[in-house]
C-alpha positions, 0 to 999 in steps of 0.5 A: 724476510728481515732478520728478527734477531741480533747478529753482532757480538756482545762485545761490539754492541757494548762498545758502541753503547758506551761510545754513544753520547745521545741520552737514553731513558731506561724504562720498564713495563709489564702487562698481563693480558691474553695473547693468542699469537705470541710469536707474531706479536713478538716479531712485529714489536721487535721490528718496531723497536729495532727501528727506534733504536731500543735496547733491552730485555723483553719477554712475550708469552700468552699471558702478556709482556714483561720488558726492561728497556733503554730508549733514545731520549729523542725518540721516546714519544715515538716509542710510546706511540708504537707501544700503545698501538701494538695491542689494545691491552697496551694502550696507555700501559704504565711505564716505570721510568728509572729513578737513577739513569745514566743511559747505559743500562742495556746495549742490545735488544733481546726479545723472546717468546716464553711460556710465562712472562715471569717463571712462577711454577704454578701448575693449577688450572683453577688459579686465576691470575686476573683476580689480583689484590688491591693496588696501593699508591705511595701515600697509601703505602706510607699510611699502612706500613706502620699499621700493626695489622698489616704485613709487608712481604718482599717478593724479590730474591734474597740478594735484592732484599739484602741491599734495600727493602721497605721498613720492617718488611718480611723477607721470603728467603729464596733465589727464585720467585717460583720457590717464594710463592708457596713459601709465602703462603706457608710463612703467613698461614697464621696471619690470614686475618691481617692485611698482606701487602706484596711488593717487588721491583716494578709490580709484575711479581707482586701482582701475580703473588697477590693473586696467588695469596687470594687463591690460597685463602687470604682475604685482605691482599694488596700490592704496591702499584708500579712496585718500588720504582713507582713508589719512589718516584711518586713519594719524591714527587709528592714530598712524602717521607721515604719508607723504603731504605737502601738501594733498589736492585735492578736487572741491568748494567746499573745493578741498583738505584739509590732510593735512600742514603742508607747502606744496609748491606755489607761486603761479602768478603770483609763485612764493611758497609757496602751495597754494590753488587758485582759479578766475579771477573773470572768468566768461569765463575761470574758469581753475583756478590757484594764487594767493597772498593778495597776488596775489589782492589785486593781481589782484582774484581774476583770473588776469591783468591782461587778465581783471582789466580785462575784469571791470570792463567793462559786463556786455553787453560781457563777454558779447560778448567771451565769445561764441565762446570755447572752452568747457570747464575751463581749467587752469594746466598747469605740466607743459606750460608752457602755459595751456589758455586763449586768454588770457595770464597772466604766467608765475610767477617761479622760486621760491627754492630753499629752497621746493622 
């Protein structure tokens, strides 16, 4: 039986990817549909993607599929044929091609079977995820965004919103989608008579969010078709003014796609205008935060002097210090004024008023 998972180290795979000269295309897609045997479907699709040299992250569940991948450019047509033929529900599924792409977004293929393709925390048998809001195309987004009777609601995490969002969009300040759903309902309880437009990166979260809002009594619910990625592509194709300001955060090595020239975020260490996310170089921390080039040089890619000093310790002592620490993704959360980490980081200075 063929091996249906990767056996090569991440370090070697990343080195191979960086050494590649053949162009690759970064693409994302999702589809909510009923899948009876997610494991069998996963194994079949994994085998096909491996043959095509596909890298990336794919989640399969009984409710559908969610994928962010990188495909060799010269095999992109083959990939589309294989994907469209893999299940009737995926025939002609919309593919969101990356706006900014150097082909170095992923270096390994990981395909997992999960309970849900996006963790929503919904435990209600009466919830119907197929009863979704109305799609909005790019020109319709631009028409509605200045309407005083319309509210745009960002269904991404706070660190995504921080570097870019639609003009005047409402932030639902949380680290997780499962927290945001009930928060959005509570925040908008007094706006049920307004048009509610949900949006996210590629459409998967805002589509389910639109269904959740309808489930909770909202009537005029919309969501941006294809999310920010598709909006930016269509707006530029059609010569429309961009109503999204800043950068679109993406969950791969790029960590962002520039949509407009605006830099609306600030370095978390000194407060200067900056929207470049990075992870702390100390593997015992790996904090996700925004760091400007000057602070990157000053702290050697670390989030704090503590991590900078720890990184210079012998490997054995570093491993000893990491033992027993809280695991999981650690994120600098300005909305809470805290860091989700046991380590200390200097709070950023207040940015000058003209940079807000």
